[in-house]
C-alpha positions as CSV (number, residue, x, y, z in Angstrom):
1,M,-32.9,-30.1,2.0
2,R,-29.0,-29.6,2.7
3,A,-29.1,-26.5,-0.2
4,F,-32.1,-24.9,1.5
5,A,-30.6,-24.7,4.8
6,A,-27.3,-23.3,3.3
7,A,-29.3,-20.7,1.7
8,A,-31.1,-19.9,4.8
9,L,-27.9,-19.3,6.5
10,C,-26.7,-16.9,3.8
11,L,-29.3,-14.9,4.1
12,A,-29.3,-14.7,7.6
13,G,-25.3,-14.2,7.5
14,C,-23.9,-13.2,4.2
15,G,-23.9,-9.6,3.0
16,G,-27.5,-8.5,4.0
17,G,-28.9,-4.9,4.2
18,P,-27.3,-1.9,5.9
19,E,-27.0,-2.1,9.5
20,P,-28.1,0.8,11.9
21,V,-24.6,2.9,12.9
22,S,-24.3,6.1,14.5
23,G,-22.0,7.6,17.0
24,V,-20.3,11.2,18.3
25,V,-17.6,13.3,16.5
26,T,-15.8,15.2,18.8
27,L,-12.1,17.2,18.2
28,D,-9.9,18.0,21.5
29,G,-13.0,16.6,23.5
30,T,-15.4,18.7,22.0
31,P,-18.2,17.8,19.8
32,V,-18.3,18.8,16.6
33,E,-21.1,20.1,14.8
34,G,-21.7,20.3,10.9
35,A,-19.4,17.8,10.1
36,A,-19.6,15.5,7.4
37,V,-19.0,11.5,7.8
38,T,-18.4,9.0,5.4
39,F,-18.1,5.2,5.5
40,A,-16.5,3.5,2.6
41,P,-16.4,-0.4,2.9
42,E,-13.1,-2.0,2.9
43,A,-14.5,-4.9,1.2
44,G,-15.5,-3.6,-2.2
45,D,-19.1,-2.6,-2.5
46,G,-19.8,-3.9,1.0
47,G,-22.1,-6.8,-0.1
48,G,-24.2,-4.6,-2.6
49,V,-25.0,-1.8,0.4
50,G,-22.2,0.4,-0.7
51,G,-20.8,3.8,1.4
52,S,-22.6,5.6,4.0
53,Y,-22.8,9.4,5.0
54,G,-24.0,11.5,7.4
55,R,-23.7,14.6,8.8
56,T,-23.2,15.7,12.8
57,G,-25.9,17.6,14.8
58,P,-25.4,20.2,17.6
59,D,-24.1,17.2,19.8
60,G,-21.5,16.0,17.7
61,R,-23.7,12.9,17.0
62,Y,-24.1,11.5,13.7
63,T,-26.5,8.6,12.0
64,L,-25.5,7.0,8.8
65,K,-27.5,6.4,5.4
66,T,-26.6,4.7,2.4
67,V,-25.5,6.3,-0.8
68,V,-27.6,3.9,-2.8
69,G,-31.0,4.1,-2.0
70,D,-30.6,6.3,1.0
71,R,-31.5,3.7,3.8
72,P,-30.3,4.0,6.9
73,G,-26.9,2.3,8.3
74,A,-23.7,0.8,6.5
75,A,-22.7,-2.3,5.7
76,R,-21.3,-4.8,7.8
77,G,-17.4,-5.0,8.4
78,K,-14.7,-2.9,8.4
79,H,-14.8,0.9,7.0
80,R,-12.4,3.3,6.3
81,V,-14.1,6.8,7.4
82,T,-13.5,10.6,6.9
83,V,-14.5,13.6,8.7
84,S,-14.9,17.2,7.1
85,K,-16.3,20.2,7.7
86,T,-15.5,23.2,6.1
87,T,-16.0,27.0,7.4
88,A,-16.0,30.5,5.7
89,D,-12.4,31.7,6.3
90,P,-12.5,35.5,7.2
91,A,-9.4,35.8,6.1
92,N,-10.5,35.2,2.2
93,P,-12.8,38.3,1.5
94,D,-13.8,36.0,-1.8
95,G,-15.6,33.4,0.0
96,R,-13.5,30.7,0.1
97,V,-13.4,28.2,2.9
98,R,-11.1,26.4,5.3
99,E,-11.5,22.7,6.5
100,A,-11.8,22.7,10.5
101,I,-11.0,19.2,10.7
102,P,-7.2,17.8,10.9
103,A,-6.1,17.0,7.3
104,R,-5.5,13.3,8.5
105,Y,-8.9,12.8,8.8
106,T,-10.2,14.4,5.9
107,T,-8.5,11.3,3.8
108,P,-9.0,7.8,4.3
109,G,-6.5,5.8,6.4
110,A,-6.6,7.6,10.1
111,L,-9.6,6.4,10.7
112,T,-11.5,2.8,10.7
113,V,-14.7,1.4,11.9
114,D,-15.9,-2.2,12.3
115,V,-20.0,-2.2,11.9
116,P,-20.7,-5.3,13.7
117,A,-23.8,-7.2,13.1
118,G,-26.7,-5.6,14.3
119,G,-25.4,-2.3,14.1
120,T,-23.9,0.1,16.8
121,T,-24.7,3.5,18.4
122,A,-21.1,3.7,19.9
123,A,-19.2,4.5,16.3
124,D,-17.9,7.3,18.2
125,L,-15.1,9.6,16.3
126,V,-12.4,11.1,18.5
127,L,-10.3,13.4,16.7
128,T,-7.2,15.3,18.3
129,T,-5.5,18.4,16.9
130,R,-1.5,17.0,17.8
């Protein structure tokens, strides 16, 4: 009986599936359209869920999906977050692009988000150029 109770508790709170996650990306107070958002669990593979990704819409809002299985959400726990948006660079006629997001946000480290049990609709990413 104890083993059954422990197993039931673990199923309810150990690892589990992805939690729904969404938020808004702003740069200096302006919503960022067309940015790629990635969440990488700090705890290895996030309990088997893995990393997650999303793309911002015109209002800067993104909703995450898992990289593995393309399921809605992200693993519970702390994540390293990156944001990137490339645009055509008119100074380069050969078609090169430039990054529109400050470099500190395009590599893991500057942004972290803790995904709670039950998920969140307020994983807002407030970026600044300074």
